[in-house]
N, C-alpha and C positions, 0 to 999 in steps of 0.2 A: 637200088640204093636206099629207098625208103625203108625196106625191111631191115637193112643193116643199121640204119639210124635207130629204128625202134628197138632192135636187139640191144644196142649199146645203152640206150637210155633206160630200158627196162632193167637191164642187169645191174647197172651201177647208179641209177638215179633213185630207184625206189627202195633199195636196201633189202628187198625180199628175194635174195639171190636164189634162183631155182624154183621160186614160188610166185613168179610175177603174174601169171594168169589168174591164179587164185586171188591175189591181192586186187587185181583189176575187177574181178567179180564182186568182191566185197565193196569196192568203190562204187560200182554200179548199183549195188543194193543199199548203199549208205550205212554200212555196218562197220564195226570196229574190227580191224585185222590185227592191230598191235595195241598193247597197253603199256605205256611208260609208267614205271613205278620208281619214284624217288624214295629210296629206302632210308637215307640218312642225309644230313647236311654236312657231314664231316669229309674233309679232303685235305691232303697234305700239300697240294700243288700251289695253292695261294694265288690264283688268278685275280688280278685287280678288278676285273669287270664281271665277276661271277654272277650270273643271273639268279642263281640259287642262294647267293650270299653265304657260300660255304667257308668255314674256318677249319682249323686243324682238329678241333674237338667238336663232338656232336652236341648241339643244343636242342635239335629237334630230330625226331625219327619215328617212323611207323613201327609199331610193335610187331613181333613175329605173328601174333594172332591176327592182327589187322591185315598183314600181308597174305597170310594163308587164306583168310576169308576173301581177299581180292582175287587170289588165284582160283579159288573155288567158283567165284562169280564169273571170272574170265572163261573158265572151262564151260560153264553153263551157257554163256553167251557165244560159245564157239570162237572165241578170240584165239588166233593162231600163234601169236608171239608175244612175249614179254620183253620189253626193253628195260633193262635194269640200270637206273640212273642214281645219281646222288646230287651233291657230294660225289664220293667214290663208293659205289656199292660194295666193292671188295674189302672195305675196311670194317664192315659189319661182321661180328663173330659168327653169325649164323647164315652168312650168304650162301655157303655151299649147300646146306640143308634146304634152304628155301628154293634154290635153283633145282635141286634134285626133286623137290616136291612138284615144281612146275613141270618137269619132264615126266613125272609119274602121271600127270594129268593130260599128257600128250601135247604140251605147249613147248614151242621153241624158245630157247633163251638167247637173247642178244645182250651183250654187256658193253656199257659205255663207262670206261674206267679212265682215270688219269694215265694209267699204264704203269705207275710206280710199283704196285703190288706184284706185277708179273715178273719182276726181277727175281722174285723167290720162285725157284723151279717147281716146288711142290704146289704153290698157288697156281702157277701157270698150267701145270698138268691137270689140276682140278677144273680150271676154267676151260681148258681144251675139252675135257670130258663133258661138261654140262652144256657147252655151246655147240654140240654136234648139230649140224644143220642150220646153225645161226651164225651171227657175225660178232666180232669183237672190235670195238673202237678204242683207240688211245688218243691222247691229247697233247700234241706238241705244236704250239703256234709257230715257233721259229726254231730252226737248227742253228741260228747264230747266237752264241752265248750272250753277247751284249744286248741284243734285242729281247731275247727270252728273259733276261734278268730284269729289264725295266718293265716288263708286263706282269711280273709276279712279286708278291710280297716276299721279302727276304732275298730276292735276287738269286735263287738257287739254280744257277745254270747247269750244275752237275746233274740235275734231274734229266736233262736231255739224254745223256749217256745211259742213265738208269732205265729210262723208258725204251730206248733203242735196244738195250739188253733184254728187256722184257719181251719186246716184239720178236727178237731173235729166238728167244726161248719158245715162243708160241709157234713160230715157223718150223723150228727144229722138231717140235712135237708132232708136226704134220698139219697144222692149221693152214689151209690154203690162203695165200695172199689175197685172193679174190674175196675172201670172207673176213678180211681185216681192213680197217680204215684208220687213217689219221684224221682227227678233227681239228680244224683251225677256226677260232673265232676271229674274224678279220676286223682289224681296227686301223684307223689312220695312224696310230702310233707305230704300227709295224711297217706300213707302206707296201705298195704292190710288188716292188722288186724282191723284197725279202720273202713275202708270202709265196711268190712264184718260185723262188729258189728253194723254199722249203717243200712245196708240193712236188717239184721235180726230183728233189733228193729222195723223198720217200718212195716215189714211183720207180726211179731208176735203181736205187740201192736195195729196196726191200719189196718192191712190187705192190705197194699199198697206194690206193687212190685216196683222194682227200674229200672229206665232208666239210665244205667251206661254209661256215655259218656267219651270217652278218651280225656285227655288233649291234646290240639293241640296248637302250638305256633302261634296263631292268635290273632289279636287285642292286648289287654293288655298282653295276654299270651306270645307274642313274646319277652317280656323282662324277662321271667321267665323260661328259658330253663332248669334250674335245677329241674323244676317240672315234667319233662319228666320221666315216669316210665320205669323201666327195664322190659325185657320180662318175667322174672320169676315171678315177682309180678303181672304183667298183667294176666298171666295164673292163678295165685292163686285167684285173686279177681274176674275175669270174670267166672271162673269155678264155684265159689260159687254163683255168680249171676244166672248162668244157673240152679243150684240146687234149689235156692229159687224160681225163677220165673217159671221154667218149670218142677218142681217136680222131679228132679233127672233123667230126660230122658238122654239117651246116646248121643243125637244129640246136637249140639252147634251152636250158631251164633258168636262164638269166640269173637273178640274184637269190634264187632258192638254193637251199643246201641239199635238198632231195627233190624228187618229182612230186607231183600233186597226188599220186596214188598212195604215197606214204603218209603225207600229212592229212589227206582226206579220208584216212581209215584208222585214225589214231587218236587217243586221248591220254591225258597224263593225270596221275594222282601224285600230288606233291608230298613232301615229307611232313607237312602239317595236315594232310588229308583232303586238301582241296582238289576238285576234279576240274581240269582245265583243258582247252583245246590242244595245247602243246606246252612243253616245259619252259619256253621263253615267255609265254603269256601266263602271268601269275594269277590273274583274276579268275576265280572259279564259278561254276554254275551250281555247286553244292559241295558238301563235305561228308566224307564217309563216316566221320565220327558223329554225325547228326542224322544221316539218312543212309540206308544201304546202297552200295554202289550200283546194284542192278536197278534200283528204283530211279537213281539219278540218270542212268543211261537211258532207261525207258522214256524219260521225260525230255532229256536234253541232247540226245545223240545227234539230232540234226544240226544243232548249234555247234557241237563239238567237232563235227566233221565238215563244217561249212557246206551243209547240204545244198543250199541254193546254187552254189558255184559248180556243183557237179554237172550241171547243164551249161555248156560253154556259151549258150545264148544269154545266160544270166551274168556272165563276166562283165565287169565295167569296161567301157570303151577306153582305149583301143584294144584291150586284151581279148575282147570277144571276136576280133578279126585277125588276131596275131597267128602267124604260121606255127608258133610254138605251143599254142594252147592245148594240143592233144596230150602234152606232158607237163605243161607249166601253167600256173595261175598266179604266180608271184608269191613272195614270202608273206604268209599271213601274220607272222609276228612283227615284221617290219611295218606292215599296213596298220597294225594295231598300235604299235609304240610311236610311230612317226606321224600317223594320220588319224589315230584314234578310231579306226574302223577296221575290224578284223576281216571284213568281207570286201573291203575297198581296194583301191589301187596300191601297189607296192611302190613307194616313192624311191626305192633304190634300184628300180629297173630302168636302165638307160634306154631300153628299146622304146619305152613310152615317150621319152623326150625326142628320140629320133622320129617316131611316128608324128608327134605334134609338129615338129619342124617341117616335115614333108607336107603337112596340111597347111 
């Protein structure tokens, strides 16, 4: 049973489908396995809580030369995957050429898109080509038109059908459902019942699992503190996520959206050039427009990958004795935004409260 649990969590918790052991080795060595690059802040979807502050038109974006330089550094550092973020990375005119360049360097491409561009079959075909060996994530918080509309500027609920069509295009091209994800940013405005309904729909109708991201008061989200969910509903919706994604195994990654092997081997370069631990933590340790990326990594990699926490003995109590700590260490972004300590306790983990009540 233990091996089965680990197989499920490895395959769907860390996102490195087919490369889980390699990612774990990077974790043990406190190295970067994946680099998230926010290529633009432009996105058509209009999420009210967008941590990147994206609007329909680009205000900030990395230049092609800056991105190619990042890819060269990534290859030199033996980074294995680029996670293309935005905004929506597919709205950049040169996205295809940049991802082709990454592939020429032997790097896997993972694409985090709104999903809207995939409705164009030519774009979908190119994404399918350049993400061979990697995954594609789309973003539909709710399949309920009324709920979707109130979570997005402009209330464009027809975007749901457009994104579903894009996913259908990708599946028809041969992209395995195991290498596609629907991403939900969970907010109190949505509520657990609708989030659960949406997760089940994607899994049952399209075979896609859910990357369930906790709402954090970052970017545009800083003005929507009423979106912060209560612990009881977090428990309800994330427990159901575990059941759908991991087949009902007894182990959990609690209120994390991925396992610790992903966020413990990853760094982000924002569209303004800041190097941060993840895309939801916007405070950087340096900027690539001031200092070369490789130099920033050489000095700050331990901070970026939360190096202290790689030893479970250094996890704060009660996480250090939790049965789930082989795969979970709590969401670092939630710890940062809600407790101001990126290496501290995740206040959205209901298991901590259960443990405290037992004591």
